[in-house]
OpenMM code with the backbone's topology and positions (N, CA, C; nanometers):
from openmm import Vec3, app, unit

residues = "UNK UNK UNK UNK UNK UNK UNK UNK UNK UNK UNK UNK UNK UNK UNK UNK UNK UNK UNK UNK UNK UNK UNK UNK UNK UNK UNK UNK UNK UNK UNK UNK UNK UNK UNK UNK UNK UNK UNK UNK UNK UNK UNK UNK UNK UNK UNK UNK UNK UNK UNK UNK UNK UNK UNK UNK UNK UNK UNK UNK UNK UNK UNK UNK UNK UNK UNK UNK UNK UNK UNK UNK UNK UNK UNK UNK UNK UNK UNK".split()
positions = [
    Vec3(5.8755, -9.8974, 23.2194),
    Vec3(5.8781, -9.9528, 23.3514),
    Vec3(5.7653, -10.0611, 23.3790),
    Vec3(5.7980, -10.1588, 23.4301),
    Vec3(5.7031, -10.2641, 23.4550),
    Vec3(5.5883, -10.2244, 23.5470),
    Vec3(5.5905, -10.1396, 23.6235),
    Vec3(5.4616, -10.0949, 23.6900),
    Vec3(5.3660, -10.0177, 23.6164),
    Vec3(5.4367, -9.9212, 23.5112),
    Vec3(5.3281, -9.8600, 23.4113),
    Vec3(5.2552, -9.9547, 23.3310),
    Vec3(5.3210, -10.0649, 23.2802),
    Vec3(5.2754, -10.1703, 23.1914),
    Vec3(5.1441, -10.2370, 23.2790),
    Vec3(5.1748, -10.2554, 23.4191),
    Vec3(5.0742, -10.3234, 23.5006),
    Vec3(4.9616, -10.2204, 23.5084),
    Vec3(4.9795, -10.1129, 23.5403),
    Vec3(4.8639, -9.9993, 23.5364),
    Vec3(4.8002, -9.9826, 23.4120),
    Vec3(4.8797, -10.0060, 23.2997),
    Vec3(4.7782, -9.9916, 23.1631),
    Vec3(4.7025, -10.1286, 23.1509),
    Vec3(4.7464, -10.2435, 23.2151),
    Vec3(4.6538, -10.3664, 23.1994),
    Vec3(4.5501, -10.3408, 23.2750),
    Vec3(4.5775, -10.2802, 23.3991),
    Vec3(4.4354, -10.2711, 23.4826),
    Vec3(4.3506, -10.1678, 23.4194),
    Vec3(4.3931, -10.0643, 23.3582),
    Vec3(4.2936, -9.9680, 23.3109),
    Vec3(4.2324, -10.0322, 23.1909),
    Vec3(4.3050, -10.1331, 23.1082),
    Vec3(4.2436, -10.1837, 22.9940),
    Vec3(4.1205, -10.3082, 23.0308),
    Vec3(4.1614, -10.3458, 23.1576),
    Vec3(4.0621, -10.4477, 23.2043),
    Vec3(3.9531, -10.3785, 23.2564),
    Vec3(3.9665, -10.2682, 23.3330),
    Vec3(3.8435, -10.1856, 23.3883),
    Vec3(3.7558, -10.1330, 23.2770),
    Vec3(3.8396, -10.0813, 23.1528),
    Vec3(3.7435, -10.0555, 23.0450),
    Vec3(3.6630, -10.1447, 22.9876),
    Vec3(3.7021, -10.2861, 22.9884),
    Vec3(3.6177, -10.3796, 22.9345),
    Vec3(3.4914, -10.4314, 23.0266),
    Vec3(3.4876, -10.4023, 23.1457),
    Vec3(3.3945, -10.4297, 23.2410),
    Vec3(3.2890, -10.3540, 23.2493),
    Vec3(3.1713, -10.3952, 23.1936),
    Vec3(3.0409, -10.2963, 23.1961),
    Vec3(3.0033, -10.2441, 23.3652),
    Vec3(3.0427, -10.3195, 23.4439),
    Vec3(2.9966, -10.2789, 23.5577),
    Vec3(3.0966, -10.1733, 23.6411),
    Vec3(3.2314, -10.1696, 23.5935),
    Vec3(3.3138, -10.0599, 23.6441),
    Vec3(3.2857, -9.9459, 23.6261),
    Vec3(3.2843, -9.8652, 23.7172),
    Vec3(3.2235, -9.7067, 23.7145),
    Vec3(3.3784, -9.6262, 23.7207),
    Vec3(3.4664, -9.6834, 23.8012),
    Vec3(3.6061, -9.5873, 23.8253),
    Vec3(3.7069, -9.6698, 23.8817),
    Vec3(3.8380, -9.6577, 23.8500),
    Vec3(3.9428, -9.7294, 23.9234),
    Vec3(4.0145, -9.6026, 23.9899),
    Vec3(4.0276, -9.6415, 24.1185),
    Vec3(4.1148, -9.5156, 24.1991),
    Vec3(4.2367, -9.5760, 24.2623),
    Vec3(4.3467, -9.5038, 24.2034),
    Vec3(4.4709, -9.5307, 24.2601),
    Vec3(4.5004, -9.4776, 24.3810),
    Vec3(4.5419, -9.5380, 24.4661),
    Vec3(4.5760, -9.4961, 24.6301),
    Vec3(4.7147, -9.5174, 24.6784),
    Vec3(4.7517, -9.5013, 24.7959),
    Vec3(4.8654, -9.5451, 24.8400),
    Vec3(4.9851, -9.4418, 24.8080),
    Vec3(5.0919, -9.5122, 24.8091),
    Vec3(5.2311, -9.4357, 24.7844),
    Vec3(5.2530, -9.3975, 24.6227),
    Vec3(5.1721, -9.4710, 24.5420),
    Vec3(5.1850, -9.4204, 24.3907),
    Vec3(5.1051, -9.2993, 24.3827),
    Vec3(4.9822, -9.2996, 24.4432),
    Vec3(4.9009, -9.1925, 24.4333),
    Vec3(4.9867, -9.0383, 24.5065),
    Vec3(5.0456, -9.0760, 24.5844),
    Vec3(5.0880, -8.9475, 24.6771),
    Vec3(5.2155, -8.9291, 24.6063),
    Vec3(5.2860, -9.0120, 24.5327),
    Vec3(5.4217, -8.9948, 24.4768),
    Vec3(5.5073, -8.9814, 24.5892),
    Vec3(5.4985, -9.0699, 24.6885),
    Vec3(5.5859, -9.0500, 24.7983),
    Vec3(5.6464, -9.1746, 24.8597),
    Vec3(5.7749, -9.2104, 24.8769),
    Vec3(5.8143, -9.3080, 24.9310),
    Vec3(5.8226, -9.4451, 24.8438),
    Vec3(5.8324, -9.4219, 24.6897),
    Vec3(5.8059, -9.5345, 24.6164),
    Vec3(5.9564, -9.5812, 24.5654),
    Vec3(5.9559, -9.7170, 24.5594),
    Vec3(6.0576, -9.7949, 24.5206),
    Vec3(6.0309, -9.8905, 24.4480),
    Vec3(6.1325, -9.9900, 24.4165),
    Vec3(6.1065, -10.0986, 24.3142),
    Vec3(6.0051, -10.2056, 24.3884),
    Vec3(5.9919, -10.1975, 24.5246),
    Vec3(5.9143, -10.3052, 24.5814),
    Vec3(5.7713, -10.2563, 24.6228),
    Vec3(5.7405, -10.1285, 24.5931),
    Vec3(5.6036, -10.0901, 24.6092),
    Vec3(5.5004, -10.1529, 24.5492),
    Vec3(5.3885, -10.1398, 24.6008),
    Vec3(5.2678, -10.2234, 24.5605),
    Vec3(5.1728, -10.1251, 24.4890),
    Vec3(5.0817, -10.1947, 24.4283),
    Vec3(4.9834, -10.0958, 24.3425),
    Vec3(4.8369, -10.1088, 24.4062),
    Vec3(4.8087, -10.0216, 24.4700),
    Vec3(4.6741, -10.0039, 24.5404),
    Vec3(4.5816, -9.9384, 24.4529),
    Vec3(4.4595, -10.0288, 24.4164),
    Vec3(4.3476, -9.9833, 24.3350),
    Vec3(4.2224, -10.0096, 24.4285),
    Vec3(4.1439, -9.9093, 24.4142),
    Vec3(3.9984, -9.9356, 24.4250),
    Vec3(3.9168, -9.9701, 24.2955),
    Vec3(3.8238, -10.0409, 24.3081),
    Vec3(3.7318, -10.0888, 24.1885),
    Vec3(3.6005, -10.0286, 24.2246),
    Vec3(3.5491, -9.9296, 24.1925),
    Vec3(3.4305, -9.8745, 24.1994),
    Vec3(3.3227, -9.9364, 24.0876),
    Vec3(3.2273, -9.9853, 24.1246),
    Vec3(3.1359, -10.0684, 24.0364),
    Vec3(2.9811, -10.0287, 24.0546),
    Vec3(2.8917, -10.0826, 23.9710),
    Vec3(2.7441, -10.0589, 23.9760),
    Vec3(2.6793, -10.2100, 23.9559),
    Vec3(2.5918, -10.2516, 24.0465),
    Vec3(2.5164, -10.3638, 24.0007),
    Vec3(2.6089, -10.4943, 24.0548),
    Vec3(2.5749, -10.6211, 24.0053),
    Vec3(2.6210, -10.7291, 24.0145),
    Vec3(2.7626, -10.7366, 23.9487),
    Vec3(2.8710, -10.8143, 24.0263),
    Vec3(2.9868, -10.8100, 23.9725),
    Vec3(3.0140, -10.9503, 23.9526),
    Vec3(3.1086, -10.9689, 23.8350),
    Vec3(3.1581, -11.1200, 23.7808),
    Vec3(3.2858, -11.1224, 23.8398),
    Vec3(3.3477, -11.0450, 23.9260),
    Vec3(3.4788, -11.0439, 23.9654),
    Vec3(3.4786, -11.0114, 24.1323),
    Vec3(3.5919, -11.0318, 24.1705),
    Vec3(3.6115, -10.9899, 24.3110),
    Vec3(3.5834, -11.0826, 24.4198),
    Vec3(3.5019, -11.1929, 24.3941),
    Vec3(3.4671, -11.3000, 24.5035),
    Vec3(3.5751, -11.4027, 24.5076),
    Vec3(3.6402, -11.4093, 24.4029),
    Vec3(3.7589, -11.5096, 24.3910),
    Vec3(3.8579, -11.4459, 24.3085),
    Vec3(3.9695, -11.5146, 24.3030),
    Vec3(4.0838, -11.4371, 24.2364),
    Vec3(4.1170, -11.4847, 24.0932),
    Vec3(4.0594, -11.5830, 24.0532),
    Vec3(4.0858, -11.6313, 23.9092),
    Vec3(4.0761, -11.4951, 23.7956),
    Vec3(3.9753, -11.4055, 23.8238),
    Vec3(3.9632, -11.2824, 23.7350),
    Vec3(4.0834, -11.2146, 23.7251),
    Vec3(4.1818, -11.1951, 23.8113),
    Vec3(4.2994, -11.1154, 23.8293),
    Vec3(4.3925, -11.1743, 23.7173),
    Vec3(4.3811, -11.3020, 23.6739),
    Vec3(4.4587, -11.3563, 23.5568),
    Vec3(4.4573, -11.2715, 23.4328),
    Vec3(4.3252, -11.2195, 23.4307),
    Vec3(4.3125, -11.1146, 23.3053),
    Vec3(4.3940, -11.0004, 23.3036),
    Vec3(4.4396, -10.9612, 23.4112),
    Vec3(4.5450, -10.8508, 23.4236),
    Vec3(4.6891, -10.9008, 23.4385),
    Vec3(4.7060, -11.0074, 23.5029),
    Vec3(4.8431, -11.0406, 23.5160),
    Vec3(4.8722, -11.1704, 23.6289),
    Vec3(4.9955, -11.2065, 23.6432),
    Vec3(5.0146, -11.3354, 23.7348),
    Vec3(4.9603, -11.2641, 23.8721),
    Vec3(4.8975, -11.3539, 23.9624),
    Vec3(4.8817, -11.3147, 24.0948),
    Vec3(5.0003, -11.3801, 24.1910),
    Vec3(5.0608, -11.2976, 24.2349),
    Vec3(5.1767, -11.3260, 24.3355),
    Vec3(5.1304, -11.3446, 24.4731),
    Vec3(5.0573, -11.2452, 24.5543),
    Vec3(4.9924, -11.2549, 24.6829),
    Vec3(4.8629, -11.2296, 24.6756),
    Vec3(4.7655, -11.2828, 24.7576),
    Vec3(4.6278, -11.2736, 24.7542),
    Vec3(4.6275, -11.2177, 24.9243),
    Vec3(4.5629, -11.0960, 24.9501),
    Vec3(4.5334, -11.0503, 25.0813),
    Vec3(4.3792, -11.0101, 25.0792),
    Vec3(4.2960, -11.1190, 25.0794),
    Vec3(4.1478, -11.1100, 25.0863),
    Vec3(4.1023, -11.0078, 25.2047),
    Vec3(4.0289, -10.8986, 25.1590),
    Vec3(3.9767, -10.8370, 25.2647),
    Vec3(3.8151, -10.8505, 25.2571),
    Vec3(3.7755, -10.8639, 25.3859),
    Vec3(3.6177, -10.8722, 25.4116),
    Vec3(3.5803, -10.7372, 25.4476),
    Vec3(3.4924, -10.6680, 25.3754),
    Vec3(3.4370, -10.5387, 25.3873),
    Vec3(3.3257, -10.5121, 25.3558),
    Vec3(3.2161, -10.4634, 25.4457),
    Vec3(3.0769, -10.4171, 25.4247),
    Vec3(3.0565, -10.3117, 25.3714),
    Vec3(2.9702, -10.2944, 25.2984),
    Vec3(2.9358, -10.1623, 25.2509),
    Vec3(2.8102, -10.0926, 25.3251),
    Vec3(2.7792, -9.9740, 25.3463),
    Vec3(2.6366, -9.9420, 25.4009),
    Vec3(2.5115, -10.0043, 25.3567),
    Vec3(2.5436, -10.0575, 25.2251),
    Vec3(2.4010, -10.1212, 25.1958),
    Vec3(2.4074, -10.2706, 25.1981),
    Vec3(2.5458, -10.3230, 25.2721),
    Vec3(2.5354, -10.4651, 25.2795),
    Vec3(2.6169, -10.5269, 25.1957),
] * unit.nanometer
topology = app.Topology()
chain = topology.addChain("A")
for resn in residues:
    res = topology.addResidue(resn, chain)
    for name in ("N", "CA", "C"):
        topology.addAtom(name, app.Element.getBySymbol(name[0]), res)
């Protein structure tokens, strides 16, 4: 299945990033509810220190083609 290949690429990417501490699957896939062929993949990237990814989208090309960008502006308690 195409989604499984995508998840494999995401995990492989995370393993290559020194700053990544965890990849957390959320949403319908994590709950195994309401999944269909149009379901998206919701992943939280937990990291430590400075990151070389996430501020722009070109790094996503290491995982696959970017079809939609939905930039979120979220602050952490540490700023």
